[in-house]
C-alpha positions in Angstrom: -76.5 -49.4 -32.0 -75.2 -47.2 -34.8 -78.6 -45.5 -35.1 -78.5 -44.6 -31.4 -75.0 -43.2 -31.6 -76.0 -41.2 -34.7 -79.0 -39.7 -32.9 -77.0 -38.8 -29.8 -74.4 -37.1 -32.0 -77.0 -35.1 -33.8 -78.5 -34.0 -30.4 -75.2 -32.7 -29.3 -74.6 -30.6 -32.4 -76.8 -27.8 -31.1 -79.8 -26.8 -28.9 -83.2 -28.2 -29.6 -86.4 -26.2 -29.7 -90.0 -27.3 -29.0 -93.5 -25.9 -29.4 -95.3 -25.2 -26.1 -97.6 -28.3 -25.7 -100.3 -26.7 -23.6 -100.5 -23.7 -25.9 -100.9 -26.0 -28.9 -103.6 -28.1 -27.2 -105.5 -25.0 -26.3 -105.4 -23.6 -29.8 -106.4 -26.9 -31.4 -109.2 -27.3 -28.9 -110.6 -23.8 -29.7 -110.5 -24.5 -33.4 -112.3 -27.8 -32.9 -115.0 -26.1 -30.8 -115.3 -23.5 -33.6 -116.0 -26.1 -36.3 -118.7 -27.7 -34.1 -120.4 -24.4 -33.2 -120.2 -22.9 -36.7 -122.0 -26.1 -37.9 -124.7 -25.8 -35.2 -125.2 -22.0 -35.5 -125.1 -21.6 -39.2 -127.4 -24.3 -40.5 -130.6 -22.3 -40.0 -129.1 -19.1 -41.5 -127.8 -21.0 -44.6 -131.1 -22.9 -45.0 -133.2 -19.8 -44.9 -131.0 -18.2 -47.5 -131.4 -21.2 -49.8 -127.6 -21.8 -49.8 -127.6 -25.4 -48.5 -127.5 -26.3 -44.9 -123.7 -26.7 -44.7 -122.7 -23.7 -46.9 -121.0 -21.8 -44.1 -119.4 -24.9 -42.6 -117.8 -25.7 -46.0 -116.4 -22.2 -46.3 -115.3 -22.2 -42.7 -113.4 -25.5 -43.2 -111.8 -24.1 -46.4 -110.4 -21.0 -44.8 -109.5 -23.0 -41.7 -107.5 -25.3 -43.9 -105.8 -22.3 -45.5 -105.1 -21.0 -42.0 -103.6 -24.3 -40.9 -101.2 -24.2 -44.0 -100.3 -20.6 -43.1 -99.7 -21.6 -39.5 -97.5 -24.5 -40.6 -95.4 -22.1 -42.8 -95.1 -19.7 -39.9 -94.0 -22.4 -37.5 -91.1 -23.3 -39.8 -90.0 -19.7 -40.5 -87.3 -18.1 -38.3 -88.6 -15.0 -36.6 -85.5 -13.1 -37.7 -87.0 -13.1 -41.2 -90.0 -11.2 -39.8 -87.8 -8.9 -37.8 -85.7 -8.1 -40.9 -88.8 -7.1 -43.0 -90.8 -5.5 -40.2 -90.7 -2.0 -41.8 -91.7 -3.3 -45.2 -94.6 -5.3 -43.7 -95.8 -2.1 -42.1 -95.8 -0.3 -45.4 -97.9 -3.2 -46.9 -100.3 -2.8 -44.0 -100.9 0.9 -44.7 -101.3 0.2 -48.4 -104.0 -2.4 -47.6 -105.8 -0.1 -45.3 -105.8 2.6 -47.9 -106.8 0.2 -50.7 -110.3 -0.3 -49.2 -111.1 3.3 -50.2 -110.1 2.7 -53.9 -113.2 2.2 -56.1 -113.7 -1.3 -57.5 -110.9 -2.5 -55.2 -112.6 -1.8 -51.8 -116.0 -3.3 -51.0 -118.7 -1.5 -49.1 -121.0 -3.7 -47.0 -123.5 -2.4 -44.4 -122.2 1.1 -44.7 -118.5 0.2 -44.0 -115.5 -0.1 -46.2 -113.5 -2.9 -44.6 -113.0 -5.4 -47.3 -110.9 -5.8 -50.5 -112.4 -7.5 -53.5 -110.1 -10.4 -54.5 -112.6 -11.6 -57.3 -113.0 -15.1 -55.9 -113.5 -13.9 -52.3 -113.2 -10.9 -50.1 -110.4 -10.1 -47.7 -110.5 -7.9 -44.6 -107.0 -6.2 -44.3 -107.3 -5.4 -40.6 -106.9 -9.1 -39.8 -103.4 -9.1 -41.4 -102.7 -5.7 -39.9 -103.1 -7.0 -36.4 -100.2 -9.4 -36.9 -98.1 -6.9 -38.8 -98.5 -4.4 -36.0 -97.3 -6.9 -33.4 -94.2 -7.7 -35.5 -93.4 -4.0 -36.1 -93.8 -3.1 -32.4 -91.7 -6.1 -31.3 -88.9 -5.1 -33.7 -89.1 -1.4 -32.6 -88.9 -2.4 -28.9 -85.8 -4.5 -29.5 -84.0 -1.8 -31.6 -84.9 1.1 -29.3 -84.9 -0.5 -26.0 -83.0 2.2 -24.1 -84.9 5.0 -25.7 -88.3 3.4 -24.8 -87.2 2.9 -21.2 -85.7 6.3 -20.5 -87.0 8.9 -22.9 -90.5 10.4 -23.5 -89.7 10.9 -27.2 -88.9 7.2 -27.6 -92.6 6.5 -27.5 -93.6 8.9 -30.3 -92.8 6.8 -33.3 -94.6 3.5 -32.3 -97.6 5.5 -31.0 -97.7 7.7 -34.1 -97.7 4.6 -36.4 -100.5 3.1 -34.4 -102.3 6.5 -34.4 -102.3 6.7 -38.2 -103.5 3.1 -38.4 -106.4 3.9 -36.0 -107.4 6.9 -38.0 -107.6 4.8 -41.2 -109.7 2.2 -39.3 -112.1 4.9 -37.9 -112.5 6.2 -41.5 -113.8 2.7 -42.7 -115.3 2.7 -39.9 -114.1 0.0 -37.6 -114.3 1.3 -34.1 -113.8 -2.2 -32.5 -110.5 -2.9 -34.3 -109.2 0.6 -33.7 -109.8 0.3 -29.9 -108.1 -3.1 -29.9 -105.0 -1.8 -31.7 -104.7 1.1 -29.2 -104.9 -1.3 -26.3 -102.4 -3.7 -27.6 -99.9 -0.9 -28.6 -100.0 0.6 -25.1 -99.7 -2.8 -23.4 -96.7 -3.8 -25.6 -94.9 -0.6 -25.1 -95.5 -0.8 -21.3 -94.2 -4.4 -21.3 -91.2 -3.1 -23.3 -90.2 -1.0 -20.3 -91.9 2.4 -20.9 -92.7 4.4 -17.8 -96.5 4.5 -17.0 -96.4 8.3 -16.7 -95.1 8.6 -20.2 -97.9 6.3 -21.5 -100.4 8.4 -19.6 -99.2 11.6 -21.2 -99.0 10.1 -24.7 -102.5 8.6 -24.3 -104.2 11.8 -23.2 -104.7 13.1 -26.8 -106.3 9.8 -27.8 -109.1 10.1 -25.3 -110.9 13.0 -27.1 -110.3 11.3 -30.4 -112.0 8.1 -29.3 -114.8 10.1 -27.6 -115.5 12.0 -30.9 -115.3 8.8 -32.9 -117.7 7.1 -30.6 -120.3 9.9 -30.6 -120.0 11.2 -34.1 -122.4 8.7 -35.6 -125.9 8.1 -34.4 -125.6 4.3 -34.7 -122.6 4.3 -32.4 -124.4 6.4 -29.8 -127.3 3.9 -29.9 -124.8 1.0 -29.3 -123.3 2.9 -26.4 -126.6 3.6 -24.7 -128.6 0.5 -25.6 -126.2 -1.9 -23.8 -126.9 0.0 -20.5 -130.5 -1.0 -20.7 -131.3 -3.2 -23.7 -134.8 -4.1 -22.3 -135.9 -0.5 -22.8 -136.0 -1.1 -26.5 -136.0 -4.9 -27.0 -137.3 -4.7 -30.6 -135.1 -1.8 -31.7 -131.7 -0.8 -30.5 -131.5 -3.5 -27.8 -132.7 -6.3 -30.0 -129.3 -8.0 -30.5 -128.3 -7.9 -26.9 -131.7 -9.0 -25.5 -131.7 -12.0 -27.8 -128.1 -12.8 -26.7 -129.0 -12.6 -23.1 -132.1 -14.8 -23.5 -130.0 -17.4 -25.3 -127.4 -17.5 -22.6 -130.1 -17.6 -19.9 -131.8 -20.5 -21.5 -128.7 -22.6 -21.3 -128.5 -22.6 -17.5 -126.0 -25.1 -16.2 -125.6 -27.7 -18.9 -127.4 -26.2 -21.9 -130.4 -27.3 -24.0 -128.3 -29.7 -26.0 -126.0 -29.3 -29.0 -128.0 -28.2 -32.1 -131.1 -27.5 -30.0 -130.8 -23.7 -29.8 -134.0 -21.8 -30.5 -132.6 -18.3 -30.6 -130.3 -19.1 -33.5 -133.4 -19.7 -35.7 -133.6 -16.2 -37.2 -134.0 -14.5 -33.8 -130.3 -13.9 -32.8 -128.6 -11.8 -35.5 -125.1 -12.9 -36.5 -125.4 -16.2 -34.6 -122.5 -17.8 -36.4 -120.2 -14.8 -36.2 -120.4 -12.0 -33.6 -122.8 -13.7 -31.3 -121.7 -17.3 -31.5 -120.7 -17.2 -27.8 -124.5 -16.8 -27.0 -125.2 -20.0 -29.0 -122.5 -21.8 -27.0 -124.2 -20.6 -23.8 -127.6 -21.7 -24.9 -126.6 -25.1 -26.2 -123.8 -26.1 -23.8 -124.7 -24.0 -20.8 -122.4 -22.7 -18.1 -120.3 -25.8 -18.5 -119.6 -25.0 -22.2 -118.9 -21.3 -21.4 -116.4 -22.3 -18.7 -114.7 -24.7 -21.0 -114.3 -22.2 -23.8 -113.1 -19.5 -21.5 -110.6 -21.9 -19.9 -109.1 -22.7 -23.3 -108.7 -19.1 -24.1 -107.2 -18.4 -20.6 -104.8 -21.3 -21.1 -103.7 -20.1 -24.5 -103.1 -16.5 -23.3 -101.4 -17.6 -20.1 -99.0 -19.9 -21.9 -98.2 -17.2 -24.5 -97.5 -14.5 -21.8 -95.6 -17.0 -19.6 -93.2 -18.2 -22.4 -92.9 -14.6 -23.6 -91.6 -13.5 -20.2 -89.1 -16.3 -20.3 -87.9 -15.1 -23.7 -87.3 -11.6 -22.4 -85.5 -12.8 -19.3 -83.0 -14.9 -21.4 -82.4 -12.2 -24.0 -84.8 -13.5 -26.7 -86.5 -10.2 -26.7 -88.0 -10.2 -30.2 -89.6 -13.7 -29.7 -90.7 -12.6 -26.2 -92.4 -9.4 -27.5 -94.0 -11.4 -30.3 -95.5 -13.8 -27.8 -96.7 -10.9 -25.6 -98.3 -9.1 -28.5 -100.1 -12.0 -30.1 -101.3 -13.3 -26.7 -102.6 -9.8 -25.8 -104.3 -9.5 -29.2 -106.1 -12.8 -28.8 -106.9 -12.2 -25.2 -108.3 -8.7 -25.6 -110.4 -9.6 -28.6 -111.8 -12.5 -26.7 -112.7 -10.3 -23.8 -114.4 -7.8 -26.0 -116.4 -10.5 -27.9 -117.5 -12.2 -24.7 -118.2 -8.9 -23.1 -120.5 -7.9 -25.9 -122.4 -11.2 -25.8 -122.9 -10.8 -22.0 -124.0 -7.2 -22.3 -120.9 -5.9 -20.4 -119.7 -3.9 -23.5 -121.3 -2.1 -26.4 -121.5 -4.1 -29.7 -118.1 -3.8 -31.4 -118.4 -6.2 -34.4 -115.4 -8.3 -33.2 -115.5 -12.1 -33.7 -114.5 -14.7 -31.2 -111.0 -15.8 -32.3 -110.7 -19.3 -33.8 -114.4 -20.0 -33.1 -116.6 -17.6 -35.1 -117.2 -18.2 -38.7 -115.0 -16.0 -40.9 -112.9 -16.1 -44.0 -109.9 -13.9 -43.6 -110.5 -13.8 -39.9 -110.1 -17.5 -39.2 -107.2 -17.8 -41.7 -105.2 -14.9 -40.3 -105.9 -15.9 -36.7 -104.4 -19.3 -37.5 -101.4 -17.6 -39.1 -101.0 -15.5 -35.9 -101.2 -18.6 -33.8 -98.5 -20.2 -35.9 -96.2 -17.2 -35.3 -96.9 -17.5 -31.6 -96.0 -21.1 -31.6 -92.8 -20.3 -33.5 -91.9 -17.8 -30.8 -92.3 -20.5 -28.1 -90.0 -22.8 -30.2 -87.2 -20.3 -30.4 -87.5 -19.4 -26.8 -87.3 -23.0 -25.7 -84.4 -23.5 -28.1 -82.5 -20.6 -26.4 -83.3 -22.1 -23.0 -81.9 -25.5 -24.1 -78.8 -23.7 -25.4 -78.3 -22.1 -22.0 -78.8 -25.4 -20.2 -76.2 -27.1 -22.5 -73.7 -24.3 -21.8 -74.3 -24.8 -18.0 -73.8 -28.5 -18.2 -70.6 -28.3 -20.3 -67.7 -26.9 -18.3 -65.4 -24.5 -20.1 -62.4 -26.8 -19.5 -64.1 -29.5 -21.4 -64.4 -27.4 -24.5 -61.2 -27.7 -26.7 -59.6 -24.4 -27.6 -58.8 -24.1 -31.2 -56.1 -21.4 -30.6 -52.9 -22.9 -29.1 -51.6 -19.4 -28.2 -54.5 -19.1 -25.7 -53.6 -22.4 -24.1 -49.9 -21.3 -23.6 -51.1 -18.0 -22.1 -53.3 -19.9 -19.6 -50.4 -22.2 -18.6 -48.1 -19.2 -18.0 -50.7 -17.6 -15.8 -51.1 -20.8 -13.8 -47.3 -21.1 -13.3 
């Protein structure tokens, strides 16, 4: 009896938050699919490289564990701490993007400088930059709400920050991440209330920049042209895409069976990273593809839905965080799947929470943790509003006796 009363008393002390259950289920489901598919798609690659069949699985589980810890910390951290340090975090983001060009600190792999050498492992700064950008934009949209909604000049600062970031990414080069950041920035600013005509005018200068970046290197031009007709050069520029399409085609309705993929056996490049979706299609068929896409759709929908609730009840920072992370996950997923299906040129973007990756999987988990924290704070604010609605003002004792005497005089 005393325990029940104590519990009730605690519940009445303040509003209670909760993590969105459907979002949590979707994220856990995607991570579980990732473990299974990384195991299946990486065994042949690891074995042919004499690393041991489960080399990539062990590393994936290690970084997934680190990511789960990071997500747990994020889920217990008040978003106001991130909002308070948004500008400092953005400075850290720029320092990391510049550090990849420093000799002995930055690593050059396959002609690109995208990694930092941490001695025991490598780290790709752009994975952290994606989350930092969302935090900074959410903070800016809250602080400059009126300027964003009514003034053309209010858009200059957030778009300028993203523009400098894009230039640094193109210098690495990382065209896929640069495009993703532009899309998320424009989408968040639009959701923050910016007029479409302002965004169109601000985006005009970016079009020539992206066009030059896409056509300045011969390998990018090959990517842009090969996806239009990969069968014209199936053993050259169109090799990756033709192998991916054959893998997905072999899967038909229910797949050839988990672990029974043929294309992953040294035919399909990057089978455990960029083209893991093709292995899913081959082994699990259309049923597996629909399941994976449904989980992503559920996660993105819940994030956007709860984010909208947050904005409506005044929890704007949490709402914009939910918007930004949901858009980042959703757009990256669309690009990765589009590349595997031949609908988009090869971008080098992994499938979130599923593809093998060190910093990628760890930082995506951290991002998911921040998203879940945003849902917690939004639901807590909703509960506070419901408590205020259920409790009449007359039932709340007034600590100031002068206010009580004034109300009595007015009533008389």
